[in-house]
DRENTORKOL-3810 file (N, C-alpha, C; in nm, 4 decimals):
REM DRENTORKOL-3810
@n.u->-4.7985; n.v->5.0436; n.w->15.3297; ca.u->-4.6690; ca.v->5.0676; ca.w->15.2687; c.u->-4.5901; c.v->5.1713; c.w->15.3477
@n.u->-4.6587; n.v->5.2778; n.w->15.3948; ca.u->-4.5908; ca.v->5.3814; ca.w->15.4711; c.u->-4.5377; c.v->5.3250; c.w->15.6021
@n.u->-4.6147; n.v->5.2309; n.w->15.6617; ca.u->-4.5734; ca.v->5.1730; ca.w->15.7880; c.u->-4.4433; c.v->5.0939; c.w->15.7697
@n.u->-4.4344; n.v->5.0212; n.w->15.6593; ca.u->-4.3136; ca.v->4.9429; ca.w->15.6322; c.u->-4.1934; c.v->5.0345; c.w->15.6093
@n.u->-4.2154; n.v->5.1471; n.w->15.5410; ca.u->-4.1055; ca.v->5.2409; ca.w->15.5153; c.u->-4.0570; c.v->5.3044; c.w->15.6448
@n.u->-4.1506; n.v->5.3385; n.w->15.7362; ca.u->-4.1082; ca.v->5.4007; ca.w->15.8612; c.u->-4.0345; c.v->5.3001; c.w->15.9495
@n.u->-4.0770; n.v->5.1747; n.w->15.9478; ca.u->-4.0064; ca.v->5.0711; ca.w->16.0242; c.u->-3.8666; c.v->5.0516; c.w->15.9657
@n.u->-3.8575; n.v->5.0496; n.w->15.8331; ca.u->-3.7281; ca.v->5.0355; ca.w->15.7674; c.u->-3.6367; c.v->5.1530; c.w->15.8018
@n.u->-3.6913; n.v->5.2751; n.w->15.7984; ca.u->-3.6117; ca.v->5.3933; ca.w->15.8309; c.u->-3.5641; c.v->5.3887; c.w->15.9754
@n.u->-3.6502; n.v->5.3442; n.w->16.0668; ca.u->-3.6129; ca.v->5.3336; ca.w->16.2078; c.u->-3.5018; c.v->5.2308; c.w->16.2266
@n.u->-3.5148; n.v->5.1155; n.w->16.1616; ca.u->-3.4114; ca.v->5.0130; ca.w->16.1712; c.u->-3.2793; c.v->5.0609; c.w->16.1110
@n.u->-3.2864; n.v->5.1334; n.w->16.0011; ca.u->-3.1668; ca.v->5.1871; ca.w->15.9378; c.u->-3.0966; c.v->5.2860; c.w->16.0309
@n.u->-3.1725; n.v->5.3736; n.w->16.0945; ca.u->-3.1135; ca.v->5.4707; ca.w->16.1875; c.u->-3.0519; c.v->5.4014; c.w->16.3073
@n.u->-3.1176; n.v->5.2990; n.w->16.3596; ca.u->-3.0631; ca.v->5.2259; ca.w->16.4734; c.u->-2.9330; c.v->5.1552; c.w->16.4346
@n.u->-2.9295; n.v->5.1004; n.w->16.3150; ca.u->-2.8084; ca.v->5.0338; ca.w->16.2669; c.u->-2.6931; c.v->5.1311; c.w->16.2509
@n.u->-2.7212; n.v->5.2501; n.w->16.1972; ca.u->-2.6166; ca.v->5.3501; ca.w->16.1807; c.u->-2.5652; c.v->5.3993; c.w->16.3153
@n.u->-2.6540; n.v->5.4156; n.w->16.4120; ca.u->-2.6114; ca.v->5.4589; ca.w->16.5450; c.u->-2.5273; c.v->5.3528; c.w->16.6141
@n.u->-2.5558; n.v->5.2261; n.w->16.5881; ca.u->-2.4797; ca.v->5.1188; ca.w->16.6513; c.u->-2.3357; c.v->5.1170; c.w->16.6014
@n.u->-2.3126; n.v->5.1585; n.w->16.4765; ca.u->-2.1787; ca.v->5.1557; ca.w->16.4201; c.u->-2.1122; c.v->5.2930; c.w->16.4188
@n.u->-2.1755; n.v->5.3941; n.w->16.4761; ca.u->-2.1198; ca.v->5.5284; ca.w->16.4791; c.u->-2.0081; c.v->5.5344; c.w->16.5822
@n.u->-1.8879; n.v->5.5728; n.w->16.5402; ca.u->-1.7782; ca.v->5.5795; ca.w->16.6378; c.u->-1.7987; c.v->5.6945; c.w->16.7343
@n.u->-1.7644; n.v->5.6721; n.w->16.8581; ca.u->-1.7778; ca.v->5.7784; ca.w->16.9573; c.u->-1.6459; c.v->5.8523; c.w->16.9675
@n.u->-1.6526; n.v->5.9817; n.w->16.9774; ca.u->-1.5317; ca.v->6.0618; ca.w->16.9865; c.u->-1.5011; c.v->6.0989; c.w->17.1311
@n.u->-1.5788; n.v->6.0492; n.w->17.2252; ca.u->-1.5576; ca.v->6.0823; ca.w->17.3658; c.u->-1.4422; c.v->6.0032; c.w->17.4263
@n.u->-1.3970; n.v->5.8988; n.w->17.3595; ca.u->-1.2897; ca.v->5.8155; ca.w->17.4120; c.u->-1.1565; c.v->5.8872; c.w->17.3951
@n.u->-1.0760; n.v->5.8853; n.w->17.4997; ca.u->-0.9458; ca.v->5.9513; ca.w->17.4952; c.u->-0.8470; c.v->5.8702; c.w->17.4115
@n.u->-0.7567; n.v->5.9392; n.w->17.3459; ca.u->-0.6540; ca.v->5.8760; ca.w->17.2650; c.u->-0.5513; c.v->5.8101; c.w->17.3571
@n.u->-0.5169; n.v->5.6858; n.w->17.3280; ca.u->-0.4170; ca.v->5.6151; ca.w->17.4079; c.u->-0.2933; c.v->5.5870; c.w->17.3230
@n.u->-0.1867; n.v->5.5476; n.w->17.3903; ca.u->-0.0626; ca.v->5.5148; ca.w->17.3210; c.u->-0.0865; c.v->5.3984; c.w->17.2242
@n.u->-0.1597; n.v->5.2966; n.w->17.2678; ca.u->-0.1856; ca.v->5.1807; ca.w->17.1810; c.u->-0.2675; c.v->5.2164; c.w->17.0583
@n.u->-0.3544; n.v->5.3176; n.w->17.0690; ca.u->-0.4312; ca.v->5.3609; ca.w->16.9515; c.u->-0.3386; c.v->5.4123; c.w->16.8416
@n.u->-0.2282; n.v->5.4734; n.w->16.8813; ca.u->-0.1358; ca.v->5.5328; ca.w->16.7845; c.u->-0.0332; c.v->5.4313; c.w->16.7351
@n.u->0.0241; n.v->5.3531; n.w->16.8269; ca.u->0.1383; ca.v->5.2685; ca.w->16.7897; c.u->0.1016; c.v->5.1493; c.w->16.7028
@n.u->-0.0275; n.v->5.1149; n.w->16.6905; ca.u->-0.0640; ca.v->5.0041; ca.w->16.6004; c.u->-0.0371; c.v->5.0400; c.w->16.4553
@n.u->-0.0231; n.v->5.1682; n.w->16.4246; ca.u->0.0036; ca.v->5.2115; ca.w->16.2881; c.u->0.1488; c.v->5.2522; c.w->16.2666
@n.u->0.2348; n.v->5.2245; n.w->16.3648; ca.u->0.3766; ca.v->5.2567; ca.w->16.3522; c.u->0.4588; c.v->5.1286; c.w->16.3544
@n.u->0.5649; n.v->5.1271; n.w->16.2762; ca.u->0.6557; ca.v->5.0126; ca.w->16.2729; c.u->0.7624; c.v->5.0305; c.w->16.3798
@n.u->0.8084; n.v->4.9204; n.w->16.4344; ca.u->0.9176; ca.v->4.9252; ca.w->16.5305; c.u->1.0419; c.v->4.9796; c.w->16.4594
@n.u->1.1188; n.v->5.0682; n.w->16.5231; ca.u->1.2334; ca.v->5.1288; ca.w->16.4548; c.u->1.3510; c.v->5.0337; c.w->16.4329
@n.u->1.3544; n.v->4.9230; n.w->16.5040; ca.u->1.4659; ca.v->4.8294; ca.w->16.4859; c.u->1.4304; c.v->4.7243; c.w->16.3808
@n.u->1.5115; n.v->4.6256; n.w->16.3669; ca.u->1.4921; ca.v->4.5222; ca.w->16.2651; c.u->1.4107; c.v->4.4029; c.w->16.3156
@n.u->1.3487; n.v->4.4130; n.w->16.4317; ca.u->1.2705; ca.v->4.3013; ca.w->16.4828; c.u->1.1446; c.v->4.2830; c.w->16.3969
@n.u->1.0827; n.v->4.1660; n.w->16.4011; ca.u->0.9670; ca.v->4.1413; ca.w->16.3148; c.u->0.8342; c.v->4.1868; c.w->16.3752
@n.u->0.8361; n.v->4.2880; n.w->16.4597; ca.u->0.7144; ca.v->4.3297; ca.w->16.5284; c.u->0.6763; c.v->4.4719; c.w->16.4927
@n.u->0.5482; n.v->4.4994; n.w->16.5038; ca.u->0.5039; ca.v->4.6374; ca.w->16.4952; c.u->0.5293; c.v->4.7011; c.w->16.6309
@n.u->0.5213; n.v->4.8301; n.w->16.6373; ca.u->0.5571; ca.v->4.9007; ca.w->16.7593; c.u->0.4700; c.v->4.8610; c.w->16.8777
@n.u->0.3438; n.v->4.8304; n.w->16.8553; ca.u->0.2562; ca.v->4.7952; ca.w->16.9669; c.u->0.2973; c.v->4.6651; c.w->17.0343
@n.u->0.3661; n.v->4.5758; n.w->16.9636; ca.u->0.4098; ca.v->4.4488; ca.w->17.0204; c.u->0.5529; c.v->4.4523; c.w->17.0721
@n.u->0.6308; n.v->4.5504; n.w->17.0339; ca.u->0.7729; ca.v->4.5545; ca.w->17.0677; c.u->0.7933; c.v->4.6044; c.w->17.2102
@n.u->0.8750; n.v->4.5304; n.w->17.2858; ca.u->0.9086; ca.v->4.5709; ca.w->17.4228; c.u->1.0582; c.v->4.5899; c.w->17.4401
@n.u->1.1296; n.v->4.6088; n.w->17.3305; ca.u->1.2722; ca.v->4.6371; ca.w->17.3394; c.u->1.2919; c.v->4.7859; c.w->17.3667
@n.u->1.4137; n.v->4.8261; n.w->17.3987; ca.u->1.4393; ca.v->4.9642; ca.w->17.4400; c.u->1.4001; c.v->5.0651; c.w->17.3329
@n.u->1.4260; n.v->5.0317; n.w->17.2055; ca.u->1.3916; ca.v->5.1266; ca.w->17.0989; c.u->1.2400; c.v->5.1451; c.w->17.0898
@n.u->1.1660; n.v->5.0356; n.w->17.0995; ca.u->1.0202; ca.v->5.0432; ca.w->17.0934; c.u->0.9616; c.v->5.1143; c.w->17.2139
@n.u->1.0187; n.v->5.0885; n.w->17.3315; ca.u->0.9698; ca.v->5.1548; ca.w->17.4533; c.u->0.9954; c.v->5.3047; c.w->17.4486
@n.u->1.1084; n.v->5.3461; n.w->17.3895; ca.u->1.1363; ca.v->5.4898; ca.w->17.3778; c.u->1.0342; c.v->5.5557; c.w->17.2858
@n.u->1.0036; n.v->5.4904; n.w->17.1730; ca.u->0.9042; ca.v->5.5471; ca.w->17.0818; c.u->0.7674; c.v->5.5539; c.w->17.1486
@n.u->0.7298; n.v->5.4524; n.w->17.2237; ca.u->0.6010; ca.v->5.4551; ca.w->17.2947; c.u->0.5983; c.v->5.5688; c.w->17.3952
@n.u->0.7112; n.v->5.5905; n.w->17.4636; ca.u->0.7202; ca.v->5.7015; ca.w->17.5586; c.u->0.7033; c.v->5.8345; c.w->17.4859
@n.u->0.7674; n.v->5.8465; n.w->17.3680; ca.u->0.7530; ca.v->5.9696; ca.w->17.2881; c.u->0.6080; c.v->5.9907; c.w->17.2450
@n.u->0.5409; n.v->5.8827; n.w->17.2067; ca.u->0.3994; ca.v->5.8926; ca.w->17.1671; c.u->0.3165; c.v->5.9413; c.w->17.2857
@n.u->0.3421; n.v->5.8875; n.w->17.4051; ca.u->0.2703; ca.v->5.9309; ca.w->17.5253; c.u->0.2901; c.v->6.0790; c.w->17.5531
@n.u->0.4125; n.v->6.1273; n.w->17.5349; ca.u->0.4405; ca.v->6.2693; ca.w->17.5566; c.u->0.3660; c.v->6.3561; c.w->17.4557
@n.u->0.3607; n.v->6.3093; n.w->17.3300; ca.u->0.2903; ca.v->6.3864; ca.w->17.2267; c.u->0.1395; c.v->6.3866; c.w->17.2509
@n.u->0.0858; n.v->6.2750; n.w->17.3015; ca.u->-0.0574; ca.v->6.2709; ca.w->17.3363; c.u->-0.0858; c.v->6.3699; c.w->17.4482
@n.u->0.0031; n.v->6.3752; n.w->17.5472; ca.u->-0.0144; ca.v->6.4691; ca.w->17.6590; c.u->-0.0081; c.v->6.6141; c.w->17.6132
@n.u->0.0624; n.v->6.6403; n.w->17.5033; ca.u->0.0671; ca.v->6.7749; ca.w->17.4458; c.u->-0.0608; c.v->6.8096; c.w->17.3715
@n.u->-0.1469; n.v->6.7081; n.w->17.3488; ca.u->-0.2744; ca.v->6.7330; ca.w->17.2831; c.u->-0.2763; c.v->6.7044; c.w->17.1343
@n.u->-0.1755; n.v->6.6360; n.w->17.0852; ca.u->-0.1709; ca.v->6.6052; ca.w->16.9418; c.u->-0.2664; c.v->6.4910; c.w->16.9090
@n.u->-0.3190; n.v->6.4917; n.w->16.7872; ca.u->-0.4085; ca.v->6.3855; ca.w->16.7408; c.u->-0.3258; c.v->6.2686; c.w->16.6873
@n.u->-0.3927; n.v->6.1571; n.w->16.6606; ca.u->-0.3248; ca.v->6.0384; ca.w->16.6074; c.u->-0.2557; c.v->6.0705; c.w->16.4754
@n.u->-0.3254; n.v->6.1381; n.w->16.3867; ca.u->-0.2680; ca.v->6.1725; ca.w->16.2557; c.u->-0.1470; c.v->6.2631; c.w->16.2727
@n.u->-0.1555; n.v->6.3601; n.w->16.3614; ca.u->-0.0431; ca.v->6.4513; ca.w->16.3833; c.u->0.0785; c.v->6.3763; c.w->16.4379
@n.u->0.0550; n.v->6.2817; n.w->16.5278; ca.u->0.1657; ca.v->6.2051; ca.w->16.5858; c.u->0.2315; c.v->6.1177; c.w->16.4801
@n.u->0.1492; n.v->6.0490; n.w->16.4002; ca.u->0.2047; ca.v->5.9639; ca.w->16.2944; c.u->0.2809; c.v->6.0493; c.w->16.1935
@n.u->0.2255; n.v->6.1647; n.w->16.1558; ca.u->0.2949; ca.v->6.2543; ca.w->16.0638; c.u->0.4268; c.v->6.3032; c.w->16.1238
@n.u->0.4303; n.v->6.3286; n.w->16.2550; ca.u->0.5525; ca.v->6.3699; ca.w->16.3236; c.u->0.6598; c.v->6.2612; c.w->16.3120
@n.u->0.6226; n.v->6.1362; n.w->16.3381; ca.u->0.7188; ca.v->6.0269; ca.w->16.3303; c.u->0.7667; c.v->6.0035; c.w->16.1873
@n.u->0.6756; n.v->6.0160; n.w->16.0907; ca.u->0.7144; ca.v->5.9984; ca.w->15.9506; c.u->0.8084; c.v->6.1102; c.w->15.9077
@n.u->0.7807; n.v->6.2337; n.w->15.9512; ca.u->0.8677; ca.v->6.3458; ca.w->15.9160; c.u->1.0060; c.v->6.3310; c.w->15.9806
@n.u->1.0093; n.v->6.2808; n.w->16.1026; ca.u->1.1356; ca.v->6.2692; ca.w->16.1770; c.u->1.2172; c.v->6.1469; c.w->16.1347
@n.u->1.1493; n.v->6.0311; n.w->16.1094; ca.u->1.2209; ca.v->5.9058; ca.w->16.0855; c.u->1.2016; c.v->5.8491; c.w->15.9452
@n.u->1.1241; n.v->5.9158; n.w->15.8633; ca.u->1.1022; ca.v->5.8676; ca.w->15.7275; c.u->0.9799; c.v->5.7775; c.w->15.7180
@n.u->0.9492; n.v->5.7372; n.w->15.5963; ca.u->0.8297; ca.v->5.6571; ca.w->15.5694; c.u->0.8362; c.v->5.5194; c.w->15.6350
@n.u->0.9547; n.v->5.4727; n.w->15.6703; ca.u->0.9694; ca.v->5.3425; ca.w->15.7356; c.u->0.9070; c.v->5.3405; c.w->15.8749
@n.u->0.8758; n.v->5.4567; n.w->15.9308; ca.u->0.8131; ca.v->5.4629; ca.w->16.0628; c.u->0.6668; c.v->5.4184; c.w->16.0573
@n.u->0.6051; n.v->5.4339; n.w->15.9428; ca.u->0.4643; ca.v->5.3957; ca.w->15.9270; c.u->0.4573; c.v->5.2495; c.w->15.8856
@n.u->0.3718; n.v->5.1718; n.w->15.9524; ca.u->0.3551; ca.v->5.0317; ca.w->15.9135; c.u->0.2753; c.v->5.0290; c.w->15.7843
@n.u->0.3280; n.v->4.9612; n.w->15.6845; ca.u->0.2641; ca.v->4.9548; ca.w->15.5537; c.u->0.2385; c.v->4.8095; c.w->15.5171
@n.u->0.1507; n.v->4.7850; n.w->15.4217; ca.u->0.1302; ca.v->4.6465; ca.w->15.3766; c.u->0.2591; c.v->4.5820; c.w->15.3262
@n.u->0.3463; n.v->4.6598; n.w->15.2617; ca.u->0.4726; ca.v->4.6050; ca.w->15.2135; c.u->0.5602; c.v->4.5583; c.w->15.3295
@n.u->0.5627; n.v->4.6359; n.w->15.4386; ca.u->0.6404; ca.v->4.5941; ca.w->15.5554; c.u->0.5823; c.v->4.4670; c.w->15.6158
@n.u->0.4517; n.v->4.4542; n.w->15.6162; ca.u->0.3904; ca.v->4.3316; ca.w->15.6681; c.u->0.4282; c.v->4.2123; c.w->15.5817
@n.u->0.4313; n.v->4.2313; n.w->15.4489; ca.u->0.4707; ca.v->4.1236; ca.w->15.3592; c.u->0.6171; c.v->4.0868; c.w->15.3827
@n.u->0.7010; n.v->4.1876; n.w->15.4088; ca.u->0.8428; ca.v->4.1633; ca.w->15.4293; c.u->0.8739; c.v->4.1072; c.w->15.5680
@n.u->0.7737; n.v->4.0910; n.w->15.6527; ca.u->0.7993; ca.v->4.0237; ca.w->15.7781; c.u->0.7534; c.v->4.0934; c.w->15.9036
@n.u->0.7080; n.v->4.2176; n.w->15.8971; ca.u->0.6573; ca.v->4.2820; ca.w->16.0177; c.u->0.5260; c.v->4.2149; c.w->16.0557
@n.u->0.5194; n.v->4.1579; n.w->16.1733; ca.u->0.4029; ca.v->4.0808; ca.w->16.2154; c.u->0.3115; c.v->4.1711; c.w->16.2965
@n.u->0.1841; n.v->4.1668; n.w->16.2668; ca.u->0.0863; ca.v->4.2493; ca.w->16.3352; c.u->-0.0199; c.v->4.1616; c.w->16.3976
@n.u->-0.0354; n.v->4.1678; n.w->16.5255; ca.u->-0.1383; ca.v->4.1020; ca.w->16.6055; c.u->-0.1198; c.v->3.9518; c.w->16.6217
@n.u->-0.0416; n.v->3.8848; n.w->16.5401; ca.u->-0.0311; ca.v->3.7410; ca.w->16.5543; c.u->0.0472; c.v->3.7026; c.w->16.6788
@n.u->0.1149; n.v->3.7984; n.w->16.7375; ca.u->0.1825; ca.v->3.7697; ca.w->16.8637; c.u->0.0831; c.v->3.7729; c.w->16.9792
@n.u->-0.0328; n.v->3.8315; n.w->16.9580; ca.u->-0.1342; ca.v->3.8364; ca.w->17.0638; c.u->-0.2416; c.v->3.7308; c.w->17.0422
@n.u->-0.3052; n.v->3.7286; n.w->16.9284; ca.u->-0.4070; ca.v->3.6287; ca.w->16.8951; c.u->-0.4735; c.v->3.6678; c.w->16.7638
@n.u->-0.5549; n.v->3.5770; n.w->16.7131; ca.u->-0.6304; ca.v->3.6065; ca.w->16.5920; c.u->-0.7425; c.v->3.7044; c.w->16.6253
@n.u->-0.7776; n.v->3.7858; n.w->16.5259; ca.u->-0.8928; ca.v->3.8725; ca.w->16.5381; c.u->-1.0124; c.v->3.8092; c.w->16.4685
@n.u->-1.1224; n.v->3.8802; n.w->16.4643; ca.u->-1.2452; ca.v->3.8287; ca.w->16.4028; c.u->-1.2236; c.v->3.7999; c.w->16.2548
@n.u->-1.1581; n.v->3.8898; n.w->16.1846; ca.u->-1.1334; ca.v->3.8699; ca.w->16.0419; c.u->-1.0464; c.v->3.7465; c.w->16.0189
@n.u->-0.9433; n.v->3.7291; n.w->16.1014; ca.u->-0.8544; ca.v->3.6138; ca.w->16.0861; c.u->-0.9293; c.v->3.4827; c.w->16.1067
@n.u->-1.0117; n.v->3.4767; n.w->16.2110; ca.u->-1.0886; ca.v->3.3548; ca.w->16.2359; c.u->-1.1895; c.v->3.3302; c.w->16.1239
@n.u->-1.2517; n.v->3.4379; n.w->16.0747; ca.u->-1.3490; ca.v->3.4227; ca.w->15.9651; c.u->-1.2821; c.v->3.3677; c.w->15.8402
@n.u->-1.1644; n.v->3.4210; n.w->15.8072; ca.u->-1.0920; ca.v->3.3721; ca.w->15.6899; c.u->-1.0484; c.v->3.2270; c.w->15.7088
@n.u->-1.0034; n.v->3.1928; n.w->15.8283; ca.u->-0.9611; ca.v->3.0561; ca.w->15.8554; c.u->-1.0763; c.v->2.9577; c.w->15.8370
@n.u->-1.1888; n.v->2.9816; n.w->15.9040; ca.u->-1.3015; ca.v->2.8884; ca.w->15.8962; c.u->-1.3676; c.v->2.8917; c.w->15.7595
@n.u->-1.3746; n.v->3.0104; n.w->15.6980; ca.u->-1.4299; ca.v->3.0189; ca.w->15.5627; c.u->-1.3466; c.v->2.9395; c.w->15.4638
@n.u->-1.2146; n.v->2.9534; n.w->15.4720; ca.u->-1.1263; ca.v->2.8764; ca.w->15.3847; c.u->-1.1371; c.v->2.7274; c.w->15.4079
@n.u->-1.1494; n.v->2.6877; n.w->15.5338; ca.u->-1.1637; ca.v->2.5460; ca.w->15.5661; c.u->-1.2941; c.v->2.4896; c.w->15.5096
@n.u->-1.4019; n.v->2.5647; n.w->15.5215; ca.u->-1.5318; ca.v->2.5197; ca.w->15.4697; c.u->-1.5266; c.v->2.5084; c.w->15.3173
@n.u->-1.4673; n.v->2.6079; n.w->15.2505; ca.u->-1.4553; ca.v->2.6030; ca.w->15.1050; c.u->-1.3715; c.v->2.4832; c.w->15.0636
@n.u->-1.2607; n.v->2.4558; n.w->15.1343; ca.u->-1.1754; ca.v->2.3419; ca.w->15.1031; c.u->-1.2521; c.v->2.2110; c.w->15.1184
@n.u->-1.3302; n.v->2.1961; n.w->15.2257; ca.u->-1.4078; ca.v->2.0736; ca.w->15.2487; c.u->-1.5117; c.v->2.0542; c.w->15.1387
@n.u->-1.5817; n.v->2.1609; n.w->15.1025; ca.u->-1.6829; ca.v->2.1520; ca.w->14.9967; c.u->-1.6177; c.v->2.1111; c.w->14.8646
@n.u->-1.5036; n.v->2.1722; n.w->14.8317; ca.u->-1.4348; ca.v->2.1358; ca.w->14.7077; c.u->-1.3865; c.v->1.9910; c.w->14.7098
@n.u->-1.3398; n.v->1.9433; n.w->14.8237; ca.u->-1.2953; ca.v->1.8041; ca.w->14.8344; c.u->-1.4127; c.v->1.7078; c.w->14.8131
@n.u->-1.5249; n.v->1.7342; n.w->14.8798; ca.u->-1.6413; ca.v->1.6479; ca.w->14.8627; c.u->-1.6932; c.v->1.6521; c.w->14.7194
@n.u->-1.6923; n.v->1.7693; n.w->14.6584; ca.u->-1.7364; ca.v->1.7825; ca.w->14.5201; c.u->-1.6444; c.v->1.7026; c.w->14.4275
@n.u->-1.5134; n.v->1.7113; n.w->14.4512; ca.u->-1.4190; ca.v->1.6350; ca.w->14.3700; c.u->-1.4377; c.v->1.4854; c.w->14.3851
@n.u->-1.4593; n.v->1.4385; n.w->14.5083; ca.u->-1.4830; ca.v->1.2954; ca.w->14.5307; c.u->-1.6136; c.v->1.2536; c.w->14.4634
@n.u->-1.7175; n.v->1.3341; n.w->14.4766; ca.u->-1.8468; ca.v->1.3049; ca.w->14.4146; c.u->-1.8324; c.v->1.2928; c.w->14.2636
@n.u->-1.7625; n.v->1.3895; n.w->14.2018; ca.u->-1.7466; ca.v->1.3865; ca.w->14.0566; c.u->-1.6625; c.v->1.2664; c.w->14.0142
@n.u->-1.5606; n.v->1.2307; n.w->14.0922; ca.u->-1.4788; ca.v->1.1146; ca.w->14.0600; c.u->-1.5584; c.v->0.9859; c.w->14.0680
@n.u->-1.6378; n.v->0.9688; n.w->14.1728; ca.u->-1.7203; ca.v->0.8487; ca.w->14.1880; c.u->-1.8244; c.v->0.8428; c.w->14.0770
@n.u->-1.8819; n.v->0.9549; n.w->14.0437; ca.u->-1.9821; ca.v->0.9597; ca.w->13.9370; c.u->-1.9202; c.v->0.9197; c.w->13.8035
@n.u->-1.8010; n.v->0.9677; n.w->13.7741; ca.u->-1.7330; ca.v->0.9343; ca.w->13.6490; c.u->-1.6974; c.v->0.7856; c.w->13.6445
@n.u->-1.6478; n.v->0.7320; n.w->13.7554; ca.u->-1.6126; ca.v->0.5897; ca.w->13.7606; c.u->-1.7359; c.v->0.5027; c.w->13.7419
@n.u->-1.8458; n.v->0.5364; n.w->13.8098; ca.u->-1.9689; ca.v->0.4568; ca.w->13.7968; c.u->-2.0265; c.v->0.4675; c.w->13.6557
@n.u->-2.0132; n.v->0.5837; n.w->13.5915; ca.u->-2.0613; ca.v->0.6002; ca.w->13.4544; c.u->-1.9775; c.v->0.5149; c.w->13.3586
@n.u->-1.8466; n.v->0.5128; n.w->13.3799; ca.u->-1.7589; ca.v->0.4310; ca.w->13.2949; c.u->-1.7884; c.v->0.2830; c.w->13.3133
@n.u->-1.8155; n.v->0.2399; n.w->13.4356; ca.u->-1.8480; ca.v->0.0978; ca.w->13.4611; c.u->-1.9793; c.v->0.0598; c.w->13.3946
@n.u->-2.0787; n.v->0.1500; n.w->13.4001; ca.u->-2.2077; ca.v->0.1175; ca.w->13.3413; c.u->-2.2015; c.v->0.1159; c.w->13.1875
@n.u->-2.1127; n.v->0.1929; n.w->13.1296; ca.u->-2.0990; ca.v->0.1945; ca.w->12.9831; c.u->-2.0245; c.v->0.0699; c.w->12.9342
@n.u->-1.9335; n.v->0.0158; n.w->13.0158; ca.u->-1.8581; ca.v->-0.1013; ca.w->12.9728; c.u->-1.9366; c.v->-0.2308; c.w->12.9921
@n.u->-2.0385; n.v->-0.2317; n.w->13.0777; ca.u->-2.1177; ca.v->-0.3529; ca.w->13.0999; c.u->-2.2384; c.v->-0.3587; c.w->13.0143
END
């Protein structure tokens, strides 16, 4: 029993280390701008926008990173300067701000797509099965 517990503890520690974020990676402009909305009325988040307004904000983010500010400090700076509309929110995404779909699907998007397709296929087959079963039962009762 002790051997199984130590193996379990070792596997648990290895799993936690595999998902532990490393802080040695330097902050980049793209790390920050994925959480900021483009300042204009285009349907893009700041990381996808290549118009002059978006490029100016990206340049400002780069300057703030060079000053040594953290991601949270930079986002708070933009929110304080430009209001809450500077932060990309779920409501903005619902209203049309598109995130990542201009580049490609991510793992979650593909999982939801294929999962939904599989559920739809299973429900269709189940519905056909139940319909055929009901029809055959009605035929056998009438004969």
